[in-house]
C-alpha positions as CSV (number, residue, x, y, z in Angstrom):
1,X,114.5,91.7,66.9
2,X,112.3,90.8,64.0
3,X,108.9,89.1,64.4
4,X,110.2,85.7,63.4
5,X,112.9,85.9,66.0
6,X,110.4,86.9,68.6
7,X,108.1,84.0,67.6
8,X,110.9,81.6,68.5
9,X,110.6,82.8,72.1
10,X,107.0,81.5,72.6
11,X,106.8,80.1,76.2
12,X,109.6,82.4,77.5
13,X,109.5,85.5,79.7
14,X,110.5,88.2,77.3
15,X,110.4,91.2,79.6
16,X,110.2,92.6,83.1
17,X,109.6,96.3,83.8
18,X,111.0,98.6,86.3
19,X,109.1,99.1,89.6
20,X,106.5,101.9,89.6
21,X,104.8,103.4,92.6
22,X,101.1,103.4,93.0
23,X,100.9,106.6,94.9
24,X,97.8,108.1,96.4
25,X,98.1,111.0,94.0
26,X,98.0,108.6,91.0
27,X,95.0,106.8,92.5
28,X,93.2,110.1,93.0
29,X,94.0,111.2,89.5
30,X,92.5,107.9,88.2
31,X,89.4,108.5,90.3
32,X,89.0,112.0,88.8
33,X,89.5,110.6,85.2
34,X,87.0,107.8,85.7
35,X,84.5,109.2,88.2
36,X,85.1,106.2,90.5
37,X,85.4,107.9,93.9
38,X,84.6,104.8,96.0
39,X,86.0,105.5,99.5
40,X,88.3,102.5,99.4
41,X,90.3,104.3,96.8
42,X,90.2,108.0,97.9
43,X,89.2,108.3,101.5
44,X,92.2,107.3,103.6
45,X,90.4,107.6,107.0
46,X,87.4,105.4,106.0
47,X,89.6,103.0,104.1
48,X,91.7,102.4,107.3
49,X,88.6,100.7,108.8
50,X,88.4,98.1,106.0
51,X,90.3,94.7,105.8
52,X,92.7,96.5,103.4
53,X,93.8,98.9,106.3
54,X,94.1,101.8,103.9
55,X,93.3,102.9,100.4
56,X,93.9,100.6,97.4
57,X,94.3,101.3,93.7
58,X,91.4,100.7,91.4
59,X,91.8,97.3,89.6
60,X,91.4,99.1,86.3
61,X,94.1,101.5,87.3
62,X,96.5,98.6,87.8
63,X,95.4,97.1,84.4
64,X,95.8,100.5,82.7
65,X,99.5,100.6,83.9
66,X,100.4,97.9,81.3
67,X,101.4,100.4,78.6
68,X,103.4,102.5,81.1
69,X,105.2,99.4,82.5
70,X,105.8,98.1,79.0
71,X,107.5,101.4,78.1
72,X,109.8,101.0,81.1
73,X,111.4,97.9,79.6
74,X,108.7,95.2,80.1
75,X,107.4,94.9,76.6
76,X,109.4,93.5,73.7
77,X,110.5,95.7,70.9
78,X,110.0,94.6,67.3
79,X,112.2,96.1,64.6
80,X,110.5,98.0,61.9
81,X,107.1,98.4,63.6
82,X,105.0,101.1,61.9
83,X,102.2,100.8,64.4
84,X,101.2,98.6,67.3
85,X,97.6,98.5,68.6
86,X,95.9,96.9,71.5
87,X,93.7,94.1,70.2
88,X,92.2,93.0,73.5
89,X,92.6,91.0,76.6
90,X,91.4,87.6,77.9
91,X,91.3,86.0,81.3
92,X,92.0,89.1,83.3
93,X,92.0,88.3,87.0
94,X,92.5,90.8,89.9
95,X,94.3,88.6,92.4
96,X,95.4,91.0,95.2
97,X,94.7,94.6,96.0
98,X,97.5,97.2,95.5
99,X,97.7,99.3,98.5
100,X,98.5,103.0,98.1
101,X,102.3,103.6,98.2
102,X,103.2,100.1,97.0
103,X,105.3,99.5,93.9
104,X,104.3,97.2,91.0
105,X,106.0,95.8,88.0
106,X,105.0,93.8,84.9
107,X,106.3,90.5,83.7
108,X,105.6,89.5,80.1
109,X,105.5,85.9,79.0
110,X,105.1,85.3,75.3
111,X,102.4,82.7,74.6
112,X,101.8,83.2,70.9
113,X,103.2,85.2,68.0
114,X,101.5,84.6,64.6
115,X,101.5,86.3,61.3
116,X,97.9,87.1,60.5
117,X,98.7,88.4,57.0
118,X,101.8,89.7,55.4
119,X,103.3,92.4,57.6
120,X,100.7,92.0,60.4
121,X,101.6,90.1,63.5
122,X,99.5,89.2,66.5
123,X,101.3,88.8,69.8
124,X,99.7,87.3,72.9
125,X,101.4,87.7,76.2
126,X,100.5,86.6,79.7
127,X,101.2,89.6,81.8
128,X,101.6,89.4,85.5
129,X,101.6,92.6,87.6
130,X,103.6,91.9,90.7
131,X,103.5,93.8,94.0
132,X,106.8,94.4,95.5
133,X,107.3,92.4,98.7
134,X,104.1,90.4,98.3
135,X,103.5,86.8,97.4
136,X,100.4,87.2,95.3
137,X,100.4,89.3,92.2
138,X,98.0,92.2,91.7
139,X,96.7,90.7,88.4
140,X,97.3,88.2,85.7
141,X,95.9,88.7,82.2
142,X,96.4,87.6,78.6
143,X,97.0,90.6,76.4
144,X,96.9,90.7,72.7
145,X,98.6,93.3,70.5
146,X,98.6,93.7,66.7
147,X,101.8,94.9,65.1
148,X,102.1,96.2,61.6
149,X,105.6,96.0,60.1
């Protein structure tokens, strides 16, 4: 799909990823990478005594899953892209915790697609990270990507 065709889809859901498990191993690896070893993420025994009833994923781990989920079929593909770069995010809200072992997926709703200059397009999507079997999503954010075609 070319950028103009994608721009015609503003207001529509343009992708939904496959489900991905937020395993305790993934949570532990994120804790190692970031140095965030708060017990609610990595100490299963202590976390059982919290209102969460067990360990939960870091909010930023959930947010950082956006590229992975996008590669699993959530993000739209634009023909002829030489490079796509994250431009930023707005209005990120962590709505519900993701308990270890739960599965999440991303839903992309296109809110804006504009040509900033010839061959450079800026895409804005509202991304909702859903938790399988739960009413509330893990997070909702507005994500901006720059594409060079």
